[in-house]
N, C-alpha and C positions, 0 to 999 in steps of 0.2 A: 199325224205326220211328225216325225222326230226332227228336231233342229239339227243341222249339220254341225259336227264337232268343230271346235275352234281350230284354226290352222296354227300349228306350232311355228315359232320363229327361231327355234334352236338352230344355230349354225349361220344365221344371217349376220352380215357384217356391216358396221356403220363407222364412218369416219367422224369423230366427235372431238370437241374441245372439252377437256375435263374440268369440272367445277369443284366445289368444296368437298372436303371429306365428310363422310356420314358415319353414324354409329354402326359398327359391324365389320370394319376392315375394308371398306370400299369407298369410292368417290362417286359423286353424282354427275351425270352428263345428260344431255338431251340430243335427240336426233333432229334432223332438219324439220321433221313433222311435229316436233315437240314431245315425242315419246321419252319418258324418263328411263334412264339406264343406271343401274348400280354396278359400277365397273371396278373389278378387282385388278391388282397388278398395275394400277395407274397412280399418278400423283396430280394434285391440283395444278392447273395451268398447262398441262401437256396436251398435245394433239395425238390421238391414238386411233388405231383401228380396233374397234371393240366387237368381239364375236359373242353372240347371244348364247348363254348356257341354260337359261330357264325363261320360259314365258311364251305366251300365245297372243294372237291378235287382240283379244279382249282384256289382256292383263293390264292392271293399273301401272305396273312398271315391269321392266325386264332386268334380269341379271346377266352380266357379261364379263368377259375377260379381255384385257388389253393384250392382243396378240402381236401387234406391231406398234412401236413407238415412233411417231413421225417427228414430233418436237419434244425433246426430253426436258424435264425439270432439272435445275441445278442440284436438286436434292437427290437425284436418282443415282444409284450405284448398281453395279452388276451383282445380282443375288449371289451371295457366297455359297449357298447350298445348291447342289445340283438337282435337288428334288423340289425346289421352290419355283413356282411359275405356273402359267395357265395349264390346267388339266392335271397337275401333279399333286403333291401332298398339300392338304388343307390346314396343316398345323400352324404355319406362320403366315401372317398377312402383309408384313412390311419389310421383308428382306431386301426389297429393291430400293429402300429409302435409307439415307444416312441416319445414324442413331439419334442425333439431335433433331432431325426432321420428324422422326417417329414420335418423339416426345411432344413436339409442337402439334402434330396432327392429333394426338390424344388430348392435348389441352384444348384444341378447337372443338373436339367432340364434347368434352365436359362442359365447355362454355355454352355450346349450342343446346345441350340437354337442360342445363340449368335455366337458360332463358326460356326455352319452349315449354318445359314442363313445370317449372317452379316460378317463372317470372322474375328470376334473379340475375343480376349482372355479377361478374366476378367480384367486383368491389362489395356488393351487397352480401355476397357469400363469404366474405373475408378471405378471398383467395387472390394470390398475386399472379395467377395465370400460368405458373410454371408446373411442369411435371418433373419431379426429381428422380434421377437414376438411383438405383440401389448402390450401396457401397461396393466398389470393386467392379461395377458394370460398365464404366466408361471405357469403351473400346473404339479404336479408329474405324472410320468408314471402311466397309468391306470385311470387317471382322464380326464375329458373333460371340456374345457371352454364353458360356455353357452353364446354364442356371437351373434347368428343369430336373428336380430331384425325384420326380415321379413321372414316368412315361408309360402310357397304356398302348402297347403295340397291338394292332389288328393282325390277324393271321389269315392269309389267303388260302384258297382251296389246295394249293400245293404245300401248305405248311410253312410258308415263308413269312417272316415278320415284316411288318411295314406300318404305315400310318394311313388313315383314311383320307381320301380326296375331299375337297371342299363340298359340303352339303351332299355327301354321297356315302354309301356303304362300300364302295369300291376301294380296294386296298392298293396303295402304292408301295411295293416292296422297297426297302432301303437297306443299305449296309452300315449307315451311321447317321444318327440324328445330331446335328450340330448344336442344338440348344440343350441337349441332354447333359446333365451334370456328369463329371468324371466318374463318380460312383455308380451311375447307371450304365455308362458306356463300358466300364471295365467288366461288367457282368457278361457281356458278349451275347446278349439275347438275339441280335441280328445275325449272328454267325451260324446258328444252328436251326434245324427245322423243328416245327411244332405240330406234328400231325394230330388231327382230331381236336385241336384247340381253336377257340373263337378269338380269345384275347389273352395276352400275357402282359400284366402290369409289373414294371420294375420299379422298386422303391429303394433309394439310397439315403439313409438318414444323415443329417448334417451334424447332429449332436453326438454321434457315436459312429462306429464302423458297421452298424447293423445294416444288412442288405436283405431284401425280401422280394419274392416274385409271387404274384397272385394269378392263378391260372383259372380261366373260364373255359371249360370244355364245350365243344359243340354238343347238341343233343345226342346222348348215348355215347359220347366220346370217352375214351379211357385216358387216364393221366399218364404222361410219359415219365420215364426216369429222368429227373432233372440233374444234369451235370453241367454247371456253368464255370466260368473262369475264376470265380471267387466264392468263398463260403457264403451260403445264402439260405434263408428260411423259405419254405414253400407253403403257400396257402391255396385252397381250392374254393371256388364259388360253386355252390350247389345249384344244379339245374332246377330243382323242385321249387325252391323258395328264395333263391338269391342269397342265402346265408353264406357266411365265410367260415371255413374250417381249416385248422392247422393240419398239414400233412407231415412236415418235420421241421425242426428248428423252433425258434421263438415264435409265439403268436403275435408279437408286437415288435416295433422298433422304438429306440430311445432317441428323442429329439431334445434340443436344449435351447432355451430362450430366457432372457432376463435373469440369468444366473441360476436357473432351475432346470431340472431334467424332467421331461414329460414322457410318459409311456403312451404310445399311439398304437392301438391294437387292430389286428385283422384288416389291414389296409385302410384304416380310418383316416379322417380328414386332418391334414396339417398343411400349413402354407407351403406352396411348391418351391418358391424361390428360397435359397438357403439363408438369405438375409431378411426375409419378409417378416418372420415372427418378431425378431428384435426391432426392426424398423417400425412395425405397427404398434408394439407395446410402448415403445418410446413416444411415438406420436400421441397415442391415447393418454398416457400418463401425464405428459407435458400439457395436454389440453385440459384434462380433468382436475389436475392438482389435488389428489386425494388428501384428506386430513385425518388425523387420528380420531377414531370414534365414528367415522362415516358409516352409514348404511348404504350398500351398493348392490346393484343388480348387474349380472353378466348374462345377457340373453343370447340364445343360440350359441352356447358357451363351448361346444365341442369338448375337447379333453381338458379344458380349464385354463387355457393360456391367460386370458385377461383376469379371470377370477383369482389366479395365483398372484398376478402382479398387484391386484387390488388388495388382496389379503395381506401381502407384505407391507402395504403402505397405510392401511386403515388401523393397524395395531390391534391389540387384544380387546379393546373396548368397541371396535368396529365389527361389522358383519357383512358377509357377502352371500348372496343367493344366486346360484347359477341355474339356468334352465336349458335343457337340451333334449331333443326328441330321440336321438339315436341311443339305443340301449347299451351298445358296446362303448360308445363314447362316454356315457354317464359312468359306467364302471371304471373306465380309465380316469375320468376326472376325479372321481371319489378316491381312487388309488393315488393319483398325483398330488392331491391336496389333503391327504389324510392327516398331515401334521398340523393342520389348521382347524382348531375347534370352531373357529368363527365362520367357517365356510359350510354351506349346505348346497347340495346339488339335487335338483328335482328332474325327473324324466317326464317328458311329454311336450306337446306343442305349446309354444309360448302363449298363444291366444287362449288355450284351454287352462294351462297351469297357473298363469299369473293371476287371473281373477280368483282362483280357488285359494290362493295364499292368504287373502285378506289384507295384504299390504296396501296401505293407503298413502304412505309417504316414504320417500327415499331421498338420499342426498345426491347420489351419482348413478348413472345408468350407462352401461356399454351394450351396444347391440351390433352384432355382426351377422345379419340375416343372409339367407341364400340369395341367389341371383335375382329372384323375383321381388325382393324387398320385404319389408315388414307388413305393409298394407295399412289401410285406413283405420280399421278398428283397433289394431294393436298400437298404432301411433297415438290414437285418441286416448287409449288407456294410459300409455306412458306419459303423455302430456299432463294427465290429471294427477300424477304422483308428486308434482312440485319439485323435481330434482333441480339442484343447483346448476349442474351441467350434465349434458348427455353427449356421449361419444358414439358416432355412427360410423361403422367401418363398412365400406361398400365396394364390391367388386364389379358393380354395374352402374355407370353414371345415370342411366335412365331411371332405374329403380331408386337411386339416391334422390334424384330431382323430384320424382313423384312423392316420395316420403317427406322430403323437406317442405313441399307444399302442404301436406297434411299436418306437419308439425307447426307450420305457421298458423293454420286454423286453430291449433291447440295452444297458441300463445308462445311458441318458441321460434327463435331465429338463429341462423348460423353466426357464430362468433368468429370462427376460423375454418378454413377448409384447406387441406393439403392433399396433393396428388403424388403418387409414387409409381414409377415404371417398374413394377415387380413381375411383368410378363414381357420382357423385351422380344421384339420381332413379331409379336402378335398385337391384335387391336385391344387386348384387355388392359385395364388400368385399375389401380386400387386407390380409393380416396378415404380420408378420415375427416369427417365434419364434426366440429365441436359446437353444440347448441347450448343456448342459455335462454332464460325467460326474456321475452321481447320487452317487457316493462322495466327490465334492469337498466339503470341509468348508464349512459355511455361514458 
């Protein structure tokens, strides 16, 4: 006899008092029966009616949206974007919070992750507890900085451009994304129809006037004739293998940071916020303090942003090795840094390539791993190289905290940690931790 299926609780409503913020753009609340709710569109201290969006009777926790606010926080504002709110676009998490409150919430998440996963207080991490806004992003409550230089629009069955709803493939059609940078908005992607397309990614470089759209057709879909409001290059993602090919225009955009120009090809990775690359290079270099003649590693190096900054500073007697898994990014990095004889870029996964190099000792390390972090084995290897300082750039505080715990096992401790709000209105936050040997005298 089969067990009866779990009864879904989707649509059930609970009146709850909202507790602390949690990692992921929601707050924690409990029902009268003690059931845990992860509630979006709420703020700590509020009383709300939460409607369940995911979960069953046997679920460890339920996901819910605050559909009515009974007692509002002083940090609450009316969401400026008409597409922000329960059941709508999933791109922004905190449009209903004042900008300063958003940064405080992100700081609370960082502190909680550090404590829970690394056993570190903010003081032990060398962090003053603040999350700094990017230059130019300080806007009054009720306004939104237009910062996102890359927006991937999902296309619905009618060919309309929009953004996906939270934890869903369903598309919310939009006529304007408020956090999109002016260079993205001026392309006019939302104004036209995109028949047979699955996604349209719009890219507006900040280091040049380069504009690009990357089209992903539906299976068997034919590419439309692209006529947008500004000159633009067009790339296509192949259904067969996910590779990206140029349709017309340049195959790359030119970005600029640390007084250097970087080629970023075929929709490749570059920081999304227009100020992010400069902010992060400055934080990393201030933390590492490179010296002439240093040997440095730039791991997960992308198109060579940190490798270029290091090469400038270690001088002709220094050396920089970059490691990156993406083939196109490696080509770009080699192009971008071709004027430096002292830079070498290797392609492959860090955990595979680094042991093969035979390197046993370095002075400095920068790592900017993907969202999952570097992991125990890679951190153990890095800690064995005796670096004077290590800069860890993290887009996920949980991964950062886990890896900091591994670094502690390898004899390294945080010297400083800085946090930057490079993704306003969302729950994402960027951190730069500077590590040094724990035995170093204070």
